C-alpha positions in Angstrom: 9.0 12.9 23.8 5.9 14.2 25.3 3.8 16.5 23.2 1.0 18.7 24.2 -1.5 19.2 21.4 -4.0 22.1 21.4 -6.5 22.2 18.7 -9.4 24.9 19.2 -10.2 25.7 15.6 -13.8 24.4 15.5 -16.7 24.2 18.0 -15.3 21.2 19.3 -12.0 21.5 20.8 -9.6 18.9 21.8 -6.4 18.8 23.7 -4.1 15.8 24.3 -0.8 14.7 25.8 1.0 12.3 23.3 4.1 10.0 23.7 5.9 9.9 20.6 6.8 6.1 21.7 3.9 5.0 23.9 1.2 7.0 22.0 -2.0 8.7 23.6 -1.4 9.5 27.2 -4.3 11.4 27.7 -6.9 13.3 25.5 -10.0 15.5 26.4 -12.8 16.7 23.8 -14.8 19.6 24.5 -18.1 20.3 23.1 -17.9 23.9 23.5 -16.6 27.0 21.8 -13.3 28.2 23.3 -13.7 32.0 23.3 -11.3 32.7 26.2 -7.9 31.7 27.0 -8.8 31.2 30.5 -11.5 28.5 29.6 -8.7 26.7 27.6 -6.2 26.9 30.4 -8.6 25.2 32.9 -9.2 22.3 30.3 -5.2 22.1 30.0 -4.7 22.1 33.6 -7.4 19.5 34.0 -5.5 17.3 31.4 -2.3 17.4 33.4 -4.0 16.8 36.6 -5.8 13.7 34.8 -2.7 12.3 33.3 -0.4 12.7 36.3 2.0 14.6 34.3 3.5 18.0 35.0 3.8 20.8 32.6 7.4 21.0 32.8 7.7 17.3 31.6 6.3 18.5 28.0 9.0 18.6 25.4 7.0 20.1 22.5 3.7 22.1 21.9 1.6 21.5 18.7 -1.1 23.8 17.7 -4.0 23.8 15.0 -3.5 26.9 13.0 -6.8 26.9 11.0 -8.6 27.5 8.9 -11.6 27.5 11.1 -13.2 29.8 13.8 -11.2 33.1 13.9 -11.8 33.4 17.7 -10.9 29.6 18.5 -7.8 30.0 16.3 -6.2 33.0 17.9 -7.0 31.6 21.6 -5.5 28.4 20.8 -2.5 29.8 19.1 -2.0 32.6 21.9 -2.3 30.1 24.6 0.3 27.8 22.8 2.5 30.3 22.5 2.5 31.6 25.9 3.0 28.0 27.2 5.9 27.5 24.9 7.5 30.6 25.9 7.0 30.2 29.6 8.2 26.5 29.5 11.0 27.4 26.9 10.0 24.5 24.5 9.5 24.3 20.9 6.3 25.2 19.3 4.8 23.6 16.2 2.0 24.9 14.0 0.0 22.4 11.9 -2.9 23.3 9.3 -6.5 21.9 10.6 -7.2 20.3 7.3 -4.0 18.1 7.6 -4.8 17.3 11.0 -8.5 16.4 9.9 -7.6 14.1 7.1 -5.7 11.8 9.8 -9.2 10.6 10.8 -9.3 8.4 7.5 -7.8 4.9 7.5 -5.9 3.7 4.5 -8.1 3.7 1.3 -7.8 3.9 -2.4 -10.5 6.8 -2.2 -9.7 10.5 -2.6 -10.1 12.1 0.9 -11.8 15.5 1.2 -11.9 17.1 4.7 -14.4 19.8 5.2 -14.6 22.3 7.6 -17.9 24.7 7.8 -17.3 28.3 6.6 -21.1 29.1 6.7 -23.5 29.6 3.6 -22.7 26.2 2.2 -19.1 27.3 1.9 -16.4 25.1 3.2 -12.6 25.0 3.9 -11.1 22.2 2.1 -8.2 20.4 0.5 -8.0 17.0 -1.4 -5.7 14.2 -0.4 -4.8 10.6 -1.5 -2.9 7.8 0.2 0.5 7.0 -1.3 1.6 3.6 0.3 1.2 4.4 3.9 1.5 8.3 3.6 -1.2 10.7 3.1 -0.5 13.4 0.3 -2.2 16.6 -0.4 -2.9 16.7 -4.1 -5.1 19.8 -4.3 -4.1 22.9 -2.0 -6.2 24.4 0.7 -9.3 26.6 -0.4 -12.5 28.1 0.6 -15.4 27.3 -1.9 -19.2 26.4 -2.0 -19.7 22.7 -1.7 -21.3 22.3 -5.3 -18.1 24.0 -7.1 -15.7 21.8 -5.1 -17.6 18.5 -6.4 -18.0 19.6 -10.1 -16.5 17.1 -12.6 -15.4 14.5 -10.0 -16.1 10.7 -9.5 -18.2 11.1 -6.4 -18.1 7.3 -5.8 -14.3 7.7 -5.2 -14.5 10.4 -2.7 -14.7 10.1 1.2 -15.7 13.1 3.2 -14.6 13.7 7.0 -14.9 16.6 9.1 -17.6 18.9 10.7 -18.3 20.3 7.5 -19.3 16.9 6.2 -21.6 16.7 9.2 -23.3 19.8 8.9 -23.9 19.5 5.1 -24.3 15.8 5.0 -28.1 15.8 4.2 -27.5 18.7 1.8 -24.9 16.7 0.0 -27.0 13.6 -0.3 -29.9 15.6 -1.6 -28.0 17.1 -4.4 -25.8 14.2 -5.3 -27.6 11.0 -4.0 -26.6 8.1 -1.7 -23.5 7.3 -3.6 -21.4 9.4 -1.4 -19.1 8.1 1.3 -18.6 9.7 4.9 -16.6 8.8 7.8 -18.6 7.9 11.2 -19.7 10.7 13.4 -17.1 10.0 16.0 -14.3 10.2 13.3 -15.4 13.4 11.7 -13.9 15.4 14.6 -10.6 17.0 15.1 -8.2 15.1 17.6 -5.1 16.7 19.2 -3.6 13.3 19.5 -3.6 13.3 15.7 -2.1 16.9 15.8 0.5 16.0 18.2 1.6 12.8 16.3 2.1 15.0 13.2 4.3 17.4 15.1 6.8 14.8 16.2 9.1 15.0 13.6 8.2 18.5 12.5 10.7 21.2 12.7 9.7 23.9 15.3 8.5 27.3 14.2 9.5 30.9 15.1 7.3 31.4 18.1 7.2 35.2 17.0 6.5 34.6 13.4 4.0 31.9 13.7 0.6 33.0 12.3 -2.9 31.7 12.0 -4.2 30.4 8.7 -7.3 31.9 7.9 -7.9 31.3 4.1 -11.0 33.7 4.2 -11.8 37.3 5.8 -13.6 37.6 9.3 -17.2 38.7 9.3 -16.0 42.1 10.5 -13.6 42.4 7.8 -16.3 41.5 5.3 -18.5 44.1 6.8 -16.1 46.8 6.4 -15.1 45.8 2.8 -18.8 45.8 1.8 -18.9 49.3 3.1 -15.9 50.4 1.3 -14.0 51.2 4.5 
């Protein structure tokens, strides 16, 4: 099975073609904010050209649903829906934090993926390995860093994700050098991880699949503050 993975929920976008039997066929990482579907489609077309695979050979499309950049989420999901509809193939949506936690190899530590939500707030969830499987033990949330880390054994935590990169020095300043982080290269979302998660996942309804925002957009917050 060939799966096209589309992950555009953060400033570093990733797209990949993944074979359920052979693994990664091709993967592109773009350190650029995806604000328009035309930009994303150019990258996707380049991915197909580079890999030598035709769009018509794809069996399933997987897309990151968020949380993350509101614009990036909408562009990625809209593009994925359009491709799935035109190619008449299944579409699967995966939570961004569930993708991000795949960066961490098997460990006995608690895994906390972080996505920057600005002003020291982060999107997060908390995971643990049970055997070879990663299990979510605390649900998705958005909170200030300090509150997330209250009453936790910090030496038993490993952080990953762009949020951990953005706030690494702040975390060290507040909590000391005992904190654990994945390497920089293992702190960003990979569409190949997304596609692999989608292999056995049941397809979503293309008309009902929605973004997973967790928090209000800046425009919505401004309207709420004005009482509109």
